[in-house]
C-alpha positions in Angstrom: 15.2 17.5 18.7 17.9 15.4 17.1 17.4 13.9 13.6 15.9 10.4 13.5 16.3 7.7 10.9 13.5 5.1 10.6 13.0 2.1 8.4 9.4 2.5 7.2 9.2 -0.4 4.8 11.3 -3.5 4.2 11.2 -6.8 2.2 8.0 -6.2 0.2 7.6 -8.1 -3.0 4.9 -8.7 -5.7 2.4 -11.5 -4.9 0.7 -13.8 -7.4 -2.7 -13.0 -8.8 -5.8 -14.6 -7.2 -8.8 -15.3 -9.4 -11.9 -17.3 -9.5 -15.7 -17.3 -9.5 -15.8 -17.8 -5.7 -14.9 -14.2 -4.7 -17.6 -12.0 -3.2 -17.8 -8.5 -1.7 -19.7 -7.5 1.5 -20.4 -4.0 3.0 -21.5 -4.1 6.6 -21.7 -0.6 8.0 -18.1 0.7 7.7 -16.6 -2.8 7.3 -15.6 -3.6 3.7 -14.9 -7.3 3.1 -13.6 -9.3 0.1 -14.2 -13.1 0.7 -13.4 -16.5 -0.8 -15.8 -19.4 -0.3 -13.1 -21.9 -1.0 -9.6 -21.2 0.4 -8.2 -24.3 -1.4 -8.8 -22.4 -4.6 -8.4 -18.7 -3.5 -6.7 -18.1 -0.2 -5.8 -14.6 1.0 -3.0 -15.9 3.2 -0.2 -14.3 1.1 -1.7 -10.8 1.6 -0.8 -8.6 4.5 -1.8 -5.2 5.9 -1.0 -2.3 3.5 -0.9 -4.4 0.3 -2.6 -2.7 -2.7 -4.8 -5.0 -4.7 -6.5 -4.1 -8.0 -9.8 -5.9 -8.7 -11.0 -6.7 -12.2 -13.9 -8.7 -13.6 -16.3 -7.4 -11.0 -19.7 -5.9 -11.8 -19.4 -3.2 -9.2 -16.0 -3.3 -7.5 -13.3 -2.9 -10.1 -10.6 -0.6 -8.6 -7.7 -0.5 -6.2 -8.0 -1.4 -2.5 -5.7 -1.2 0.5 -5.7 -4.3 2.7 -6.5 -3.4 6.3 -6.4 -6.9 7.7 -6.5 -10.6 6.8 -8.7 -13.2 8.6 -6.9 -15.8 10.6 -8.2 -18.6 8.4 -7.4 -16.6 5.2 -10.9 -16.7 3.8 -11.4 -12.9 3.6 -9.7 -9.6 3.8 -10.9 -6.3 5.2 -10.1 -3.3 3.0 -9.9 0.5 3.7 -12.0 1.6 0.7 -15.7 1.1 0.3 -17.0 -1.9 -1.6 -20.5 -2.6 -3.0 -22.1 -5.9 -1.9 -21.7 -8.4 -4.7 -22.2 -12.2 -4.7 -19.8 -14.7 -6.1 -20.2 -16.0 -9.6 -18.3 -13.6 -11.9 -14.7 -14.5 -12.8 -12.8 -12.0 -10.6 -9.1 -11.3 -10.5 -7.2 -9.7 -7.6 -3.8 -8.4 -8.6 -1.2 -7.2 -6.0 -0.1 -4.0 -7.7 1.7 -2.3 -4.8 2.0 -1.4 -1.2 1.9 1.4 1.3 4.0 1.6 4.4 2.6 2.2 7.8 2.4 5.9 8.7 5.5 7.4 10.2 5.7 10.6 12.2 6.8 13.6 10.2 8.2 16.9 11.4 4.8 18.4 11.9 4.1 15.7 14.5 6.9 17.2 16.6 6.0 20.8 15.6 9.5 21.1 14.1 9.9 24.4 12.2 12.2 23.3 9.3 10.1 20.4 7.9 13.1 18.9 6.2 12.8 15.1 5.4 15.1 12.7 3.4 13.9 9.4 2.0 16.1 6.6 0.6 14.7 3.8 -1.6 16.5 0.5 -1.9 15.2 -2.1 -4.4 16.5 -5.2 -6.2 17.4 -5.0 -9.8 14.2 -6.8 -10.9 11.7 -4.4 -9.4 9.3 -2.8 -11.8 7.0 0.1 -10.8 7.4 3.4 -8.9 7.7 4.5 -5.3 6.7 7.9 -3.9 6.1 9.5 -0.6 2.7 10.7 0.7 1.9 13.1 3.5 -1.1 14.2 5.6 -1.9 17.0 7.9 -4.5 14.9 9.7 -3.7 13.6 13.2 -5.8 10.5 12.6 -5.7 10.0 8.8 -8.1 7.9 6.6 -7.2 6.9 3.1 -8.8 10.1 1.7 -6.4 12.3 3.8 -3.2 11.2 2.0 -1.7 13.2 -0.8 1.4 12.7 -3.0 4.5 14.7 -2.1 6.1 16.3 -5.2 9.6 15.4 -6.2 9.7 12.1 -4.3 8.9 9.6 -7.1 11.4 7.0 -7.9 10.5 5.0 -11.1 12.6 1.9 -11.4 14.6 1.2 -14.5 16.1 -2.1 -13.4 19.6 -0.6 -13.4 19.4 1.8 -10.4 18.8 0.1 -7.1 19.2 3.0 -4.7 17.6 6.4 -5.0 16.9 9.3 -2.5 14.9 12.5 -2.4 14.6 15.5 -0.1 11.3 17.1 0.7 10.1 19.9 2.9 6.8 20.2 4.7 5.3 20.1 8.2 3.5 16.9 7.6 2.0 15.2 10.6 2.4 11.8 9.1 4.2 10.5 6.0 4.3 7.1 4.3 5.7 5.4 1.2 3.4 4.2 -1.6 4.6 1.8 -4.3 2.5 1.3 -7.4 2.6 -0.6 -10.7 4.7 -3.4 -9.0 4.6 -6.5 -11.2 7.9 -8.1 -10.2 10.8 -7.7 -7.8 11.4 -6.6 -4.2 11.6 -3.3 -2.2 14.5 -4.1 0.1 14.1 -1.0 2.4 12.8 2.5 2.6 14.5 4.8 5.1 13.1 8.1 6.3 15.3 10.7 8.0 13.9 13.9 9.6 
């Protein structure tokens, strides 16, 4: 099979914090929801699938969550990780601390024997944080199936705007994960295998 080059993430930037006493958490079976009872005060409309948000000020749900979907009227988000049901009332802050890309097929998906991959990170000069690649051997991965791939981390220093890394492995799926993002934009992440 010929090499393929794929854009796995483009134009992602940090989003403003959301905070208030109107944020609640609901667990219904395997659906985990973070809600706002007043979208004029706290609207989830700026969030999108694969955003990472860190919750603080909660009694039971402080931690980092991956956005799975946003409701059409922006009053709640569904997250990948489990939440504990908690009513509104506490002063809770949601901070957009990073992103993950959609999963992209790795060499293992095609049963390729060499497992060679190259990733290129392009960011603007104001980006803070780090970006790394993650892989999985699962054909239908959940959040628990992803692991960091050694040697792929790019920690921004606001002077280098392009970085690349090579990694080898027969990963079924790969994705990029950006963490510690407090400002700036990821322009594009390209994957070649």
